[in-house]
PDB file of N, CA, C and O in Angstrom, chain B, residues numbered from 101:
ATOM      1  N   MET B 101       0.837  -1.188   0.000  1.00  0.00           N
ATOM      2  CA  MET B 101       0.000   0.000   0.000  1.00  0.00           C
ATOM      3  C   MET B 101       0.878   1.248   0.000  1.00  0.00           C
ATOM      4  O   MET B 101       1.921   1.289   0.654  1.00  0.00           O
ATOM      5  N   THR B 102       0.452   2.237  -0.724  1.00  0.00           N
ATOM      6  CA  THR B 102       1.179   3.489  -0.794  1.00  0.00           C
ATOM      7  C   THR B 102       1.003   4.267   0.506  1.00  0.00           C
ATOM      8  O   THR B 102      -0.059   4.236   1.127  1.00  0.00           O
ATOM      9  N   ARG B 103       2.040   4.949   0.893  1.00  0.00           N
ATOM     10  CA  ARG B 103       1.987   5.748   2.111  1.00  0.00           C
ATOM     11  C   ARG B 103       0.984   6.892   1.925  1.00  0.00           C
ATOM     12  O   ARG B 103       1.045   7.607   0.925  1.00  0.00           O
ATOM     13  N   PRO B 104       0.062   7.070   2.879  1.00  0.00           N
ATOM     14  CA  PRO B 104      -0.926   8.145   2.738  1.00  0.00           C
ATOM     15  C   PRO B 104      -0.270   9.519   2.842  1.00  0.00           C
ATOM     16  O   PRO B 104       0.693   9.717   3.584  1.00  0.00           O
ATOM     17  N   HIS B 105      -0.816  10.454   2.084  1.00  0.00           N
ATOM     18  CA  HIS B 105      -0.303  11.823   2.123  1.00  0.00           C
ATOM     19  C   HIS B 105      -1.436  12.796   1.787  1.00  0.00           C
ATOM     20  O   HIS B 105      -2.519  12.375   1.381  1.00  0.00           O
ATOM     21  N   ALA B 106      -1.190  14.058   1.951  1.00  0.00           N
ATOM     22  CA  ALA B 106      -2.189  15.095   1.705  1.00  0.00           C
ATOM     23  C   ALA B 106      -1.779  15.973   0.539  1.00  0.00           C
ATOM     24  O   ALA B 106      -0.602  16.281   0.356  1.00  0.00           O
ATOM     25  N   SER B 107      -2.770  16.370  -0.244  1.00  0.00           N
ATOM     26  CA  SER B 107      -2.515  17.347  -1.297  1.00  0.00           C
ATOM     27  C   SER B 107      -2.295  18.706  -0.626  1.00  0.00           C
ATOM     28  O   SER B 107      -2.571  18.871   0.563  1.00  0.00           O
ATOM     29  N   ALA B 108      -1.804  19.660  -1.385  1.00  0.00           N
ATOM     30  CA  ALA B 108      -1.585  21.004  -0.838  1.00  0.00           C
ATOM     31  C   ALA B 108      -2.914  21.602  -0.368  1.00  0.00           C
ATOM     32  O   ALA B 108      -2.975  22.250   0.677  1.00  0.00           O
ATOM     33  N   HIS B 109      -3.967  21.380  -1.140  1.00  0.00           N
ATOM     34  CA  HIS B 109      -5.294  21.870  -0.758  1.00  0.00           C
ATOM     35  C   HIS B 109      -5.734  21.241   0.564  1.00  0.00           C
ATOM     36  O   HIS B 109      -6.253  21.932   1.441  1.00  0.00           O
ATOM     37  N   ALA B 110      -5.529  19.941   0.704  1.00  0.00           N
ATOM     38  CA  ALA B 110      -5.932  19.237   1.927  1.00  0.00           C
ATOM     39  C   ALA B 110      -5.160  19.755   3.141  1.00  0.00           C
ATOM     40  O   ALA B 110      -5.728  19.875   4.226  1.00  0.00           O
ATOM     41  N   LYS B 111      -3.886  20.060   2.972  1.00  0.00           N
ATOM     42  CA  LYS B 111      -3.107  20.600   4.090  1.00  0.00           C
ATOM     43  C   LYS B 111      -3.655  21.946   4.546  1.00  0.00           C
ATOM     44  O   LYS B 111      -3.702  22.236   5.741  1.00  0.00           O
ATOM     45  N   ARG B 112      -4.073  22.773   3.573  1.00  0.00           N
ATOM     46  CA  ARG B 112      -4.680  24.062   3.936  1.00  0.00           C
ATOM     47  C   ARG B 112      -5.996  23.842   4.676  1.00  0.00           C
ATOM     48  O   ARG B 112      -6.278  24.518   5.665  1.00  0.00           O
ATOM     49  N   ARG B 113      -6.802  22.890   4.192  1.00  0.00           N
ATOM     50  CA  ARG B 113      -8.098  22.612   4.830  1.00  0.00           C
ATOM     51  C   ARG B 113      -7.918  21.986   6.215  1.00  0.00           C
ATOM     52  O   ARG B 113      -8.684  22.291   7.129  1.00  0.00           O
ATOM     53  N   LEU B 114      -6.924  21.119   6.384  1.00  0.00           N
ATOM     54  CA  LEU B 114      -6.644  20.558   7.709  1.00  0.00           C
ATOM     55  C   LEU B 114      -6.330  21.676   8.695  1.00  0.00           C
ATOM     56  O   LEU B 114      -6.844  21.698   9.813  1.00  0.00           O
ATOM     57  N   ARG B 115      -5.493  22.586   8.273  1.00  0.00           N
ATOM     58  CA  ARG B 115      -5.108  23.715   9.135  1.00  0.00           C
ATOM     59  C   ARG B 115      -6.318  24.583   9.449  1.00  0.00           C
ATOM     60  O   ARG B 115      -6.527  24.980  10.595  1.00  0.00           O
ATOM     61  N   GLN B 116      -7.110  24.873   8.430  1.00  0.00           N
ATOM     62  CA  GLN B 116      -8.258  25.769   8.576  1.00  0.00           C
ATOM     63  C   GLN B 116      -9.379  25.136   9.401  1.00  0.00           C
ATOM     64  O   GLN B 116      -9.957  25.803  10.259  1.00  0.00           O
ATOM     65  N   ARG B 117      -9.696  23.863   9.158  1.00  0.00           N
ATOM     66  CA  ARG B 117     -10.878  23.249   9.753  1.00  0.00           C
ATOM     67  C   ARG B 117     -10.614  22.379  10.974  1.00  0.00           C
ATOM     68  O   ARG B 117     -11.541  22.082  11.728  1.00  0.00           O
ATOM     69  N   THR B 118      -9.363  21.964  11.185  1.00  0.00           N
ATOM     70  CA  THR B 118      -9.066  21.122  12.351  1.00  0.00           C
ATOM     71  C   THR B 118      -7.972  21.703  13.228  1.00  0.00           C
ATOM     72  O   THR B 118      -7.819  21.285  14.376  1.00  0.00           O
ATOM     73  N   GLY B 119      -7.211  22.655  12.715  1.00  0.00           N
ATOM     74  CA  GLY B 119      -6.113  23.227  13.482  1.00  0.00           C
ATOM     75  C   GLY B 119      -4.837  22.401  13.400  1.00  0.00           C
ATOM     76  O   GLY B 119      -3.862  22.706  14.087  1.00  0.00           O
ATOM     77  N   ILE B 120      -4.827  21.363  12.575  1.00  0.00           N
ATOM     78  CA  ILE B 120      -3.655  20.494  12.407  1.00  0.00           C
ATOM     79  C   ILE B 120      -2.680  21.157  11.432  1.00  0.00           C
ATOM     80  O   ILE B 120      -3.066  21.520  10.321  1.00  0.00           O
ATOM     81  N   GLY B 121      -1.442  21.313  11.838  1.00  0.00           N
ATOM     82  CA  GLY B 121      -0.432  21.914  10.988  1.00  0.00           C
ATOM     83  C   GLY B 121       0.090  20.962   9.930  1.00  0.00           C
ATOM     84  O   GLY B 121      -0.156  19.758   9.994  1.00  0.00           O
ATOM     85  N   ALA B 122       0.799  21.491   8.970  1.00  0.00           N
ATOM     86  CA  ALA B 122       1.321  20.705   7.857  1.00  0.00           C
ATOM     87  C   ALA B 122       2.269  19.597   8.324  1.00  0.00           C
ATOM     88  O   ALA B 122       2.320  18.529   7.714  1.00  0.00           O
ATOM     89  N   ARG B 123       3.017  19.846   9.399  1.00  0.00           N
ATOM     90  CA  ARG B 123       3.975  18.849   9.880  1.00  0.00           C
ATOM     91  C   ARG B 123       3.275  17.656  10.527  1.00  0.00           C
ATOM     92  O   ARG B 123       3.835  16.560  10.561  1.00  0.00           O
ATOM     93  N   SER B 124       2.068  17.851  11.038  1.00  0.00           N
ATOM     94  CA  SER B 124       1.313  16.763  11.671  1.00  0.00           C
ATOM     95  C   SER B 124       0.328  16.112  10.719  1.00  0.00           C
ATOM     96  O   SER B 124      -0.341  15.149  11.092  1.00  0.00           O
ATOM     97  N   ALA B 125       0.225  16.609   9.511  1.00  0.00           N
ATOM     98  CA  ALA B 125      -0.789  16.150   8.563  1.00  0.00           C
ATOM     99  C   ALA B 125      -0.664  14.653   8.263  1.00  0.00           C
ATOM    100  O   ALA B 125      -1.667  13.940   8.283  1.00  0.00           O
ATOM    101  N   ASP B 126       0.537  14.170   7.987  1.00  0.00           N
ATOM    102  CA  ASP B 126       0.701  12.748   7.642  1.00  0.00           C
ATOM    103  C   ASP B 126       0.291  11.839   8.795  1.00  0.00           C
ATOM    104  O   ASP B 126      -0.339  10.805   8.575  1.00  0.00           O
ATOM    105  N   ARG B 127       0.640  12.214  10.006  1.00  0.00           N
ATOM    106  CA  ARG B 127       0.263  11.424  11.182  1.00  0.00           C
ATOM    107  C   ARG B 127      -1.262  11.406  11.348  1.00  0.00           C
ATOM    108  O   ARG B 127      -1.837  10.365  11.664  1.00  0.00           O
ATOM    109  N   MET B 128      -1.903  12.531  11.139  1.00  0.00           N
ATOM    110  CA  MET B 128      -3.355  12.624  11.252  1.00  0.00           C
ATOM    111  C   MET B 128      -4.038  11.801  10.159  1.00  0.00           C
ATOM    112  O   MET B 128      -5.046  11.144  10.417  1.00  0.00           O
ATOM    113  N   ILE B 129      -3.507  11.832   8.969  1.00  0.00           N
ATOM    114  CA  ILE B 129      -4.096  11.074   7.857  1.00  0.00           C
ATOM    115  C   ILE B 129      -4.025   9.579   8.146  1.00  0.00           C
ATOM    116  O   ILE B 129      -4.988   8.857   7.891  1.00  0.00           O
ATOM    117  N   ARG B 130      -2.904   9.107   8.670  1.00  0.00           N
ATOM    118  CA  ARG B 130      -2.803   7.684   9.037  1.00  0.00           C
ATOM    119  C   ARG B 130      -3.834   7.325  10.101  1.00  0.00           C
ATOM    120  O   ARG B 130      -4.452   6.262  10.039  1.00  0.00           O
ATOM    121  N   ARG B 131      -4.018   8.201  11.065  1.00  0.00           N
ATOM    122  CA  ARG B 131      -5.007   7.966  12.119  1.00  0.00           C
ATOM    123  C   ARG B 131      -6.418   7.899  11.533  1.00  0.00           C
ATOM    124  O   ARG B 131      -7.200   7.020  11.896  1.00  0.00           O
ATOM    125  N   VAL B 132      -6.742   8.818  10.633  1.00  0.00           N
ATOM    126  CA  VAL B 132      -8.068   8.825   9.999  1.00  0.00           C
ATOM    127  C   VAL B 132      -8.287   7.544   9.206  1.00  0.00           C
ATOM    128  O   VAL B 132      -9.363   6.950   9.273  1.00  0.00           O
ATOM    129  N   MET B 133      -7.278   7.114   8.458  1.00  0.00           N
ATOM    130  CA  MET B 133      -7.425   5.895   7.649  1.00  0.00           C
ATOM    131  C   MET B 133      -7.580   4.655   8.529  1.00  0.00           C
ATOM    132  O   MET B 133      -8.310   3.734   8.162  1.00  0.00           O
ATOM    133  N   ASN B 134      -6.915   4.611   9.674  1.00  0.00           N
ATOM    134  CA  ASN B 134      -6.973   3.437  10.556  1.00  0.00           C
ATOM    135  C   ASN B 134      -8.185   3.435  11.478  1.00  0.00           C
ATOM    136  O   ASN B 134      -8.765   2.379  11.728  1.00  0.00           O
ATOM    137  N   ARG B 135      -8.574   4.592  11.984  1.00  0.00           N
ATOM    138  CA  ARG B 135      -9.627   4.651  12.997  1.00  0.00           C
ATOM    139  C   ARG B 135     -10.927   5.274  12.508  1.00  0.00           C
ATOM    140  O   ARG B 135     -11.925   5.246  13.228  1.00  0.00           O
ATOM    141  N   GLY B 136     -10.939   5.831  11.309  1.00  0.00           N
ATOM    142  CA  GLY B 136     -12.128   6.516  10.809  1.00  0.00           C
ATOM    143  C   GLY B 136     -13.275   5.567  10.503  1.00  0.00           C
ATOM    144  O   GLY B 136     -13.087   4.354  10.405  1.00  0.00           O
ATOM    145  N   ILE B 137     -14.452   6.127  10.357  1.00  0.00           N
ATOM    146  CA  ILE B 137     -15.653   5.368  10.051  1.00  0.00           C
ATOM    147  C   ILE B 137     -15.806   5.329   8.534  1.00  0.00           C
ATOM    148  O   ILE B 137     -15.947   6.362   7.880  1.00  0.00           O
ATOM    149  N   ALA B 138     -15.775   4.122   7.995  1.00  0.00           N
ATOM    150  CA  ALA B 138     -15.844   3.927   6.545  1.00  0.00           C
ATOM    151  C   ALA B 138     -17.245   4.224   6.016  1.00  0.00           C
ATOM    152  O   ALA B 138     -18.226   4.199   6.760  1.00  0.00           O
ATOM    153  N   HIS B 139     -17.316   4.500   4.745  1.00  0.00           N
ATOM    154  CA  HIS B 139     -18.566   4.801   4.065  1.00  0.00           C
ATOM    155  C   HIS B 139     -19.598   3.697   4.264  1.00  0.00           C
ATOM    156  O   HIS B 139     -20.781   3.987   4.440  1.00  0.00           O
ATOM    157  N   LYS B 140     -19.176   2.449   4.240  1.00  0.00           N
ATOM    158  CA  LYS B 140     -20.102   1.314   4.370  1.00  0.00           C
ATOM    159  C   LYS B 140     -20.775   1.259   5.737  1.00  0.00           C
ATOM    160  O   LYS B 140     -21.804   0.600   5.886  1.00  0.00           O
ATOM    161  N   ASP B 141     -20.218   1.935   6.737  1.00  0.00           N
ATOM    162  CA  ASP B 141     -20.784   1.935   8.086  1.00  0.00           C
ATOM    163  C   ASP B 141     -21.732   3.105   8.348  1.00  0.00           C
ATOM    164  O   ASP B 141     -22.272   3.232   9.447  1.00  0.00           O
ATOM    165  N   LEU B 142     -21.934   3.949   7.352  1.00  0.00           N
ATOM    166  CA  LEU B 142     -22.824   5.099   7.496  1.00  0.00           C
ATOM    167  C   LEU B 142     -24.232   4.722   7.060  1.00  0.00           C
ATOM    168  O   LEU B 142     -24.417   3.826   6.237  1.00  0.00           O
ATOM    169  N   THR B 143     -25.232   5.420   7.621  1.00  0.00           N
ATOM    170  CA  THR B 143     -26.623   5.160   7.264  1.00  0.00           C
ATOM    171  C   THR B 143     -27.393   6.465   7.127  1.00  0.00           C
ATOM    172  O   THR B 143     -26.935   7.520   7.568  1.00  0.00           O
ATOM    173  N   GLY B 144     -28.556   6.383   6.517  1.00  0.00           N
ATOM    174  CA  GLY B 144     -29.512   7.481   6.457  1.00  0.00           C
ATOM    175  C   GLY B 144     -29.012   8.740   5.783  1.00  0.00           C
ATOM    176  O   GLY B 144     -28.284   8.704   4.792  1.00  0.00           O
ATOM    177  N   ASP B 145     -29.434   9.867   6.365  1.00  0.00           N
ATOM    178  CA  ASP B 145     -29.092  11.176   5.792  1.00  0.00           C
ATOM    179  C   ASP B 145     -27.595  11.419   5.784  1.00  0.00           C
ATOM    180  O   ASP B 145     -27.073  12.045   4.861  1.00  0.00           O
ATOM    181  N   LEU B 146     -26.902  10.934   6.797  1.00  0.00           N
ATOM    182  CA  LEU B 146     -25.447  11.113   6.857  1.00  0.00           C
ATOM    183  C   LEU B 146     -24.779  10.421   5.669  1.00  0.00           C
ATOM    184  O   LEU B 146     -23.873  10.978   5.050  1.00  0.00           O
ATOM    185  N   ARG B 147     -25.226   9.216   5.358  1.00  0.00           N
ATOM    186  CA  ARG B 147     -24.654   8.488   4.222  1.00  0.00           C
ATOM    187  C   ARG B 147     -24.966   9.202   2.902  1.00  0.00           C
ATOM    188  O   ARG B 147     -24.104   9.309   2.030  1.00  0.00           O
ATOM    189  N   ARG B 148     -26.196   9.685   2.762  1.00  0.00           N
ATOM    190  CA  ARG B 148     -26.565  10.396   1.529  1.00  0.00           C
ATOM    191  C   ARG B 148     -25.728  11.664   1.371  1.00  0.00           C
ATOM    192  O   ARG B 148     -25.284  11.981   0.267  1.00  0.00           O
ATOM    193  N   TRP B 149     -25.511  12.389   2.467  1.00  0.00           N
ATOM    194  CA  TRP B 149     -24.697  13.597   2.398  1.00  0.00           C
ATOM    195  C   TRP B 149     -23.249  13.255   2.026  1.00  0.00           C
ATOM    196  O   TRP B 149     -22.655  13.903   1.165  1.00  0.00           O
ATOM    197  N   ALA B 150     -22.687  12.227   2.683  1.00  0.00           N
ATOM    198  CA  ALA B 150     -21.307  11.815   2.393  1.00  0.00           C
ATOM    199  C   ALA B 150     -21.188  11.332   0.947  1.00  0.00           C
ATOM    200  O   ALA B 150     -20.197  11.621   0.275  1.00  0.00           O
ATOM    201  N   ASP B 151     -22.202  10.593   0.463  1.00  0.00           N
ATOM    202  CA  ASP B 151     -22.208  10.145  -0.939  1.00  0.00           C
ATOM    203  C   ASP B 151     -22.133  11.331  -1.889  1.00  0.00           C
ATOM    204  O   ASP B 151     -21.357  11.337  -2.845  1.00  0.00           O
ATOM    205  N   GLY B 152     -22.958  12.335  -1.605  1.00  0.00           N
ATOM    206  CA  GLY B 152     -22.986  13.517  -2.467  1.00  0.00           C
ATOM    207  C   GLY B 152     -21.646  14.232  -2.502  1.00  0.00           C
ATOM    208  O   GLY B 152     -21.195  14.659  -3.565  1.00  0.00           O
ATOM    209  N   GLN B 153     -21.012  14.363  -1.351  1.00  0.00           N
ATOM    210  CA  GLN B 153     -19.710  15.028  -1.291  1.00  0.00           C
ATOM    211  C   GLN B 153     -18.644  14.222  -2.025  1.00  0.00           C
ATOM    212  O   GLN B 153     -17.814  14.788  -2.736  1.00  0.00           O
ATOM    213  N   ALA B 154     -18.666  12.914  -1.857  1.00  0.00           N
ATOM    214  CA  ALA B 154     -17.649  12.060  -2.471  1.00  0.00           C
ATOM    215  C   ALA B 154     -17.883  11.913  -3.971  1.00  0.00           C
ATOM    216  O   ALA B 154     -16.927  11.893  -4.746  1.00  0.00           O
ATOM    217  N   MET B 155     -19.135  11.811  -4.385  1.00  0.00           N
ATOM    218  CA  MET B 155     -19.429  11.626  -5.808  1.00  0.00           C
ATOM    219  C   MET B 155     -19.017  12.839  -6.630  1.00  0.00           C
ATOM    220  O   MET B 155     -18.597  12.700  -7.778  1.00  0.00           O
ATOM    221  N   GLN B 156     -19.138  14.032  -6.043  1.00  0.00           N
ATOM    222  CA  GLN B 156     -18.702  15.241  -6.739  1.00  0.00           C
ATOM    223  C   GLN B 156     -17.230  15.133  -7.108  1.00  0.00           C
ATOM    224  O   GLN B 156     -16.797  15.652  -8.138  1.00  0.00           O
ATOM    225  N   ARG B 157     -16.467  14.456  -6.261  1.00  0.00           N
ATOM    226  CA  ARG B 157     -15.016  14.390  -6.433  1.00  0.00           C
ATOM    227  C   ARG B 157     -14.546  13.009  -6.894  1.00  0.00           C
ATOM    228  O   ARG B 157     -13.350  12.805  -7.099  1.00  0.00           O
ATOM    229  N   HIS B 158     -15.473  12.059  -7.061  1.00  0.00           N
ATOM    230  CA  HIS B 158     -15.151  10.676  -7.456  1.00  0.00           C
ATOM    231  C   HIS B 158     -14.125  10.067  -6.497  1.00  0.00           C
ATOM    232  O   HIS B 158     -13.114   9.507  -6.921  1.00  0.00           O
ATOM    233  N   CYS B 159     -14.407  10.187  -5.206  1.00  0.00           N
ATOM    234  CA  CYS B 159     -13.462   9.758  -4.181  1.00  0.00           C
ATOM    235  C   CYS B 159     -14.158   8.983  -3.071  1.00  0.00           C
ATOM    236  O   CYS B 159     -15.360   8.731  -3.144  1.00  0.00           O
ATOM    237  N   THR B 160     -13.400   8.605  -2.041  1.00  0.00           N
ATOM    238  CA  THR B 160     -13.881   7.808  -0.918  1.00  0.00           C
ATOM    239  C   THR B 160     -14.019   8.676   0.331  1.00  0.00           C
ATOM    240  O   THR B 160     -13.064   9.346   0.723  1.00  0.00           O
ATOM    241  N   PRO B 161     -15.212   8.674   0.970  1.00  0.00           N
ATOM    242  CA  PRO B 161     -15.387   9.450   2.201  1.00  0.00           C
ATOM    243  C   PRO B 161     -15.080   8.618   3.452  1.00  0.00           C
ATOM    244  O   PRO B 161     -15.406   7.433   3.517  1.00  0.00           O
ATOM    245  N   VAL B 162     -14.454   9.255   4.436  1.00  0.00           N
ATOM    246  CA  VAL B 162     -14.195   8.639   5.740  1.00  0.00           C
ATOM    247  C   VAL B 162     -14.517   9.683   6.800  1.00  0.00           C
ATOM    248  O   VAL B 162     -14.096  10.834   6.685  1.00  0.00           O
ATOM    249  N   ILE B 163     -15.263   9.291   7.835  1.00  0.00           N
ATOM    250  CA  ILE B 163     -15.588  10.222   8.914  1.00  0.00           C
ATOM    251  C   ILE B 163     -14.711   9.917  10.114  1.00  0.00           C
ATOM    252  O   ILE B 163     -14.557   8.765  10.519  1.00  0.00           O
ATOM    253  N   TYR B 164     -14.139  10.979  10.675  1.00  0.00           N
ATOM    254  CA  TYR B 164     -13.338  10.874  11.889  1.00  0.00           C
ATOM    255  C   TYR B 164     -13.623  12.126  12.704  1.00  0.00           C
ATOM    256  O   TYR B 164     -13.466  13.243  12.213  1.00  0.00           O
ATOM    257  N   GLY B 165     -14.038  11.938  13.940  1.00  0.00           N
ATOM    258  CA  GLY B 165     -14.466  13.086  14.737  1.00  0.00           C
ATOM    259  C   GLY B 165     -15.747  13.629  14.137  1.00  0.00           C
ATOM    260  O   GLY B 165     -16.682  12.871  13.879  1.00  0.00           O
ATOM    261  N   GLN B 166     -15.800  14.902  13.917  1.00  0.00           N
ATOM    262  CA  GLN B 166     -16.966  15.524  13.294  1.00  0.00           C
ATOM    263  C   GLN B 166     -16.599  16.089  11.930  1.00  0.00           C
ATOM    264  O   GLN B 166     -17.163  17.087  11.481  1.00  0.00           O
ATOM    265  N   LYS B 167     -15.648  15.435  11.283  1.00  0.00           N
ATOM    266  CA  LYS B 167     -15.166  15.868   9.973  1.00  0.00           C
ATOM    267  C   LYS B 167     -15.311  14.748   8.953  1.00  0.00           C
ATOM    268  O   LYS B 167     -15.245  13.568   9.296  1.00  0.00           O
ATOM    269  N   LEU B 168     -15.508  15.131   7.697  1.00  0.00           N
ATOM    270  CA  LEU B 168     -15.532  14.189   6.582  1.00  0.00           C
ATOM    271  C   LEU B 168     -14.233  14.386   5.812  1.00  0.00           C
ATOM    272  O   LEU B 168     -13.945  15.478   5.322  1.00  0.00           O
ATOM    273  N   TYR B 169     -13.462  13.321   5.715  1.00  0.00           N
ATOM    274  CA  TYR B 169     -12.195  13.336   4.985  1.00  0.00           C
ATOM    275  C   TYR B 169     -12.436  12.661   3.649  1.00  0.00           C
ATOM    276  O   TYR B 169     -12.950  11.543   3.605  1.00  0.00           O
ATOM    277  N   ILE B 170     -12.074  13.319   2.561  1.00  0.00           N
ATOM    278  CA  ILE B 170     -12.281  12.793   1.214  1.00  0.00           C
ATOM    279  C   ILE B 170     -10.928  12.338   0.675  1.00  0.00           C
ATOM    280  O   ILE B 170      -9.998  13.134   0.539  1.00  0.00           O
ATOM    281  N   PHE B 171     -10.834  11.029   0.367  1.00  0.00           N
ATOM    282  CA  PHE B 171      -9.598  10.434  -0.136  1.00  0.00           C
ATOM    283  C   PHE B 171      -9.747  10.026  -1.594  1.00  0.00           C
ATOM    284  O   PHE B 171     -10.793   9.526  -2.008  1.00  0.00           O
ATOM    285  N   GLY B 172      -8.701  10.244  -2.357  1.00  0.00           N
ATOM    286  CA  GLY B 172      -8.569   9.716  -3.709  1.00  0.00           C
ATOM    287  C   GLY B 172      -7.402   8.748  -3.653  1.00  0.00           C
ATOM    288  O   GLY B 172      -6.247   9.165  -3.739  1.00  0.00           O
ATOM    289  N   GLY B 173      -7.692   7.448  -3.507  1.00  0.00           N
ATOM    290  CA  GLY B 173      -6.631   6.463  -3.273  1.00  0.00           C
ATOM    291  C   GLY B 173      -6.059   6.695  -1.886  1.00  0.00           C
ATOM    292  O   GLY B 173      -6.796   6.665  -0.901  1.00  0.00           O
ATOM    293  N   SER B 174      -4.769   6.924  -1.796  1.00  0.00           N
ATOM    294  CA  SER B 174      -4.149   7.186  -0.491  1.00  0.00           C
ATOM    295  C   SER B 174      -3.850   8.674  -0.297  1.00  0.00           C
ATOM    296  O   SER B 174      -3.134   9.049   0.631  1.00  0.00           O
ATOM    297  N   THR B 175      -4.397   9.516  -1.168  1.00  0.00           N
ATOM    298  CA  THR B 175      -4.185  10.961  -1.075  1.00  0.00           C
ATOM    299  C   THR B 175      -5.410  11.628  -0.475  1.00  0.00           C
ATOM    300  O   THR B 175      -6.523  11.454  -0.970  1.00  0.00           O
ATOM    301  N   LEU B 176      -5.206  12.392   0.592  1.00  0.00           N
ATOM    302  CA  LEU B 176      -6.291  13.182   1.157  1.00  0.00           C
ATOM    303  C   LEU B 176      -6.528  14.366   0.234  1.00  0.00           C
ATOM    304  O   LEU B 176      -5.610  15.127  -0.072  1.00  0.00           O
ATOM    305  N   ILE B 177      -7.782  14.513  -0.206  1.00  0.00           N
ATOM    306  CA  ILE B 177      -8.126  15.582  -1.143  1.00  0.00           C
ATOM    307  C   ILE B 177      -8.611  16.823  -0.401  1.00  0.00           C
ATOM    308  O   ILE B 177      -8.153  17.933  -0.675  1.00  0.00           O
ATOM    309  N   THR B 178      -9.539  16.636   0.538  1.00  0.00           N
ATOM    310  CA  THR B 178     -10.070  17.764   1.296  1.00  0.00           C
ATOM    311  C   THR B 178     -10.705  17.286   2.596  1.00  0.00           C
ATOM    312  O   THR B 178     -10.900  16.088   2.802  1.00  0.00           O
ATOM    313  N   VAL B 179     -11.022  18.227   3.459  1.00  0.00           N
ATOM    314  CA  VAL B 179     -11.670  17.966   4.748  1.00  0.00           C
ATOM    315  C   VAL B 179     -12.878  18.886   4.836  1.00  0.00           C
ATOM    316  O   VAL B 179     -12.783  20.084   4.573  1.00  0.00           O
ATOM    317  N   LEU B 180     -14.023  18.305   5.213  1.00  0.00           N
ATOM    318  CA  LEU B 180     -15.253  19.075   5.342  1.00  0.00           C
ATOM    319  C   LEU B 180     -15.833  18.884   6.737  1.00  0.00           C
ATOM    320  O   LEU B 180     -15.673  17.822   7.338  1.00  0.00           O
ATOM    321  N   ASN B 181     -16.495  19.893   7.244  1.00  0.00           N
ATOM    322  CA  ASN B 181     -17.215  19.770   8.507  1.00  0.00           C
ATOM    323  C   ASN B 181     -18.529  19.042   8.255  1.00  0.00           C
ATOM    324  O   ASN B 181     -19.218  19.328   7.276  1.00  0.00           O
ATOM    325  N   VAL B 182     -18.883  18.102   9.130  1.00  0.00           N
ATOM    326  CA  VAL B 182     -20.183  17.453   9.049  1.00  0.00           C
ATOM    327  C   VAL B 182     -21.218  18.485   9.500  1.00  0.00           C
ATOM    328  O   VAL B 182     -21.023  19.134  10.528  1.00  0.00           O
ATOM    329  N   PRO B 183     -22.324  18.653   8.747  1.00  0.00           N
ATOM    330  CA  PRO B 183     -23.344  19.622   9.151  1.00  0.00           C
ATOM    331  C   PRO B 183     -23.878  19.322  10.556  1.00  0.00           C
ATOM    332  O   PRO B 183     -24.015  18.157  10.928  1.00  0.00           O
ATOM    333  N   PRO B 184     -24.176  20.354  11.329  1.00  0.00           N
ATOM    334  CA  PRO B 184     -24.625  20.161  12.718  1.00  0.00           C
ATOM    335  C   PRO B 184     -25.834  19.234  12.860  1.00  0.00           C
ATOM    336  O   PRO B 184     -25.924  18.492  13.837  1.00  0.00           O
ATOM    337  N   ASP B 185     -26.767  19.265  11.901  1.00  0.00           N
ATOM    338  CA  ASP B 185     -27.953  18.423  12.000  1.00  0.00           C
ATOM    339  C   ASP B 185     -27.658  16.946  11.738  1.00  0.00           C
ATOM    340  O   ASP B 185     -28.513  16.099  11.994  1.00  0.00           O
ATOM    341  N   LEU B 186     -26.470  16.622  11.235  1.00  0.00           N
ATOM    342  CA  LEU B 186     -26.104  15.230  10.959  1.00  0.00           C
ATOM    343  C   LEU B 186     -25.118  14.661  11.969  1.00  0.00           C
ATOM    344  O   LEU B 186     -24.857  13.458  11.957  1.00  0.00           O
ATOM    345  N   ILE B 187     -24.569  15.489  12.833  1.00  0.00           N
ATOM    346  CA  ILE B 187     -23.569  15.035  13.797  1.00  0.00           C
ATOM    347  C   ILE B 187     -24.095  13.916  14.690  1.00  0.00           C
ATOM    348  O   ILE B 187     -23.358  12.986  15.019  1.00  0.00           O
ATOM    349  N   GLY B 188     -25.357  13.999  15.081  1.00  0.00           N
ATOM    350  CA  GLY B 188     -25.961  12.971  15.937  1.00  0.00           C
ATOM    351  C   GLY B 188     -26.083  11.611  15.270  1.00  0.00           C
ATOM    352  O   GLY B 188     -26.305  10.610  15.952  1.00  0.00           O
ATOM    353  N   GLN B 189     -25.940  11.553  13.940  1.00  0.00           N
ATOM    354  CA  GLN B 189     -26.042  10.293  13.207  1.00  0.00           C
ATOM    355  C   GLN B 189     -24.704   9.587  13.030  1.00  0.00           C
ATOM    356  O   GLN B 189     -24.652   8.485  12.485  1.00  0.00           O
ATOM    357  N   ILE B 190     -23.625  10.211  13.483  1.00  0.00           N
ATOM    358  CA  ILE B 190     -22.307   9.584  13.348  1.00  0.00           C
ATOM    359  C   ILE B 190     -22.247   8.384  14.306  1.00  0.00           C
ATOM    360  O   ILE B 190     -22.467   8.540  15.507  1.00  0.00           O
ATOM    361  N   PRO B 191     -21.949   7.187  13.777  1.00  0.00           N
ATOM    362  CA  PRO B 191     -21.877   6.000  14.656  1.00  0.00           C
ATOM    363  C   PRO B 191     -20.776   6.150  15.700  1.00  0.00           C
ATOM    364  O   PRO B 191     -19.709   6.694  15.414  1.00  0.00           O
ATOM    365  N   LYS B 192     -21.037   5.673  16.892  1.00  0.00           N
ATOM    366  CA  LYS B 192     -20.051   5.721  17.973  1.00  0.00           C
ATOM    367  C   LYS B 192     -19.083   4.573  17.815  1.00  0.00           C
ATOM    368  O   LYS B 192     -19.464   3.483  17.388  1.00  0.00           O
ATOM    369  N   ARG B 193     -17.834   4.816  18.157  1.00  0.00           N
ATOM    370  CA  ARG B 193     -16.813   3.759  18.096  1.00  0.00           C
ATOM    371  C   ARG B 193     -16.309   3.461  19.460  1.00  0.00           C
ATOM    372  O   ARG B 193     -15.445   2.600  19.624  1.00  0.00           O
TER     373      ARG B 193
END
């Protein structure tokens, strides 16, 4: 498997939306890939919203915390905040 990494856009979004700096980005991406909630484990409105976000970019969505991480292969493309009305639907781990 290829080592996960972030695009330049994703590094800016990590900093902006999570407070994670560029030097910690690779460590955070590995954590998201290992501990995040996969698309197949989502249901209802949350799954439909994640599908819509991922389909726009032809990528794979993963939820970690209250953020949606969009991956293209092993590259993090962007990070989005889960809408407040859908946060309660995130499965507990």
